[in-house]
C-alpha positions in Angstrom: 90.0 85.4 151.3 87.0 87.6 151.7 84.5 84.7 151.3 86.4 82.7 153.9 86.5 85.6 156.4 82.8 86.4 155.7 81.8 82.7 156.2 83.7 82.6 159.5 82.0 85.8 160.7 78.6 84.4 159.7 79.2 81.2 161.5 80.3 83.1 164.6 77.0 85.1 164.7 75.0 81.9 165.4 73.7 81.9 169.0 70.9 80.4 171.1 68.5 83.3 171.5 68.4 84.3 167.8 65.4 86.0 166.4 63.5 84.6 163.4 64.5 87.4 161.1 68.2 86.9 162.0 67.8 83.1 161.6 66.3 83.5 158.2 69.0 85.9 157.1 71.7 83.6 158.6 70.3 80.6 156.6 70.2 82.6 153.3 73.7 83.9 153.7 74.8 80.4 154.7 73.4 79.1 151.5 75.1 81.8 149.5 78.5 81.0 151.0 77.9 77.3 150.5 77.1 77.7 146.8 80.0 80.1 146.3 82.5 77.6 147.8 80.9 74.8 145.7 81.2 77.0 142.6 84.8 77.6 143.4 85.5 73.9 143.8 83.8 73.1 140.5 85.8 75.8 138.7 89.0 74.5 140.2 88.1 70.9 139.2 87.4 72.0 135.6 90.4 74.3 135.4 93.0 72.0 137.0 91.6 68.6 136.1 91.0 65.9 138.6 94.6 64.7 138.9 96.1 68.2 139.5 93.2 69.1 141.8 93.9 66.0 144.0 97.6 66.6 144.2 97.2 69.7 146.4 96.2 68.8 150.0 94.4 72.2 150.5 92.1 71.3 147.6 91.2 68.0 149.1 90.6 69.7 152.5 88.5 72.3 150.8 86.5 69.6 148.9 85.8 67.7 152.1 84.5 71.0 153.7 82.3 71.7 150.6 80.9 68.2 150.7 80.1 68.6 154.4 78.5 71.9 153.7 76.4 70.5 150.9 75.5 67.5 153.1 74.3 69.8 155.8 72.4 71.9 153.3 70.6 68.9 151.9 69.8 67.0 155.1 69.1 69.8 157.6 65.5 70.8 157.6 65.4 72.3 161.1 67.9 73.7 163.6 67.6 70.7 165.9 69.0 68.3 163.3 72.1 66.3 164.1 73.6 67.5 160.9 73.5 71.1 162.1 76.5 70.2 164.3 78.6 69.9 161.1 78.5 73.6 161.0 81.4 73.7 163.5 83.6 71.7 161.2 83.2 74.3 158.5 85.0 76.8 160.8 88.1 74.9 159.8 87.8 76.7 156.5 89.8 79.6 158.1 92.8 77.3 157.7 92.6 78.1 154.0 94.0 81.5 154.8 97.3 79.9 155.7 98.2 79.5 152.0 98.1 83.2 151.3 98.9 84.6 154.8 102.5 83.6 155.5 102.6 84.6 159.2 99.4 82.6 159.8 101.1 79.7 158.1 104.2 80.0 160.2 102.0 80.1 163.3 100.1 76.9 162.4 103.4 75.1 161.7 104.8 76.2 165.1 101.5 75.1 166.8 101.7 71.7 165.1 105.3 71.2 166.3 104.4 72.3 169.8 101.5 69.8 169.9 103.9 67.1 168.8 106.2 67.9 171.7 103.4 68.2 174.2 101.7 65.0 173.2 103.9 62.8 175.3 103.3 64.9 178.4 99.6 64.8 177.7 99.6 61.0 177.6 101.6 60.8 180.8 99.2 63.3 182.5 96.2 61.3 181.4 97.6 58.1 182.7 98.5 59.6 186.1 95.1 61.2 186.4 93.5 57.9 185.7 95.7 56.1 188.3 95.0 58.7 191.0 91.3 58.6 190.2 91.2 54.9 190.7 93.3 55.2 193.9 90.9 57.8 195.2 87.9 55.6 194.4 89.5 52.7 196.3 90.5 54.7 199.3 87.5 57.0 199.7 84.6 55.4 198.0 81.4 55.5 200.2 83.4 56.9 203.2 83.0 60.6 202.8 
């Protein structure tokens, strides 16, 4: 839990006008967290075995995040790389806390149910916005 919270705080400290010293420290700490999560994944794979490891969806989710982190670590040579955008996906690691934090788990379940209920309304809203946009283009195009 401490590693997950620390990684989330580290990723939240990234900003546009960062100094070189902060950028270097940020990269080093990012590497440390990446290697710690990779070590955790390897230990779980050895301890549980591949079949037991794959049975748990949180382990698969964590393995995907570790692979993305390692992919970014290997392919990113500068901050302007397209793979540096994968850093935002690693913020999903906070979902790992749902396993041990029961109230957070309940909140995520309620949010998922709410999104399921709101999805129909969202589709209808998108369709009506598209229709009214097309009507507006037909009625007012090049006249105002």
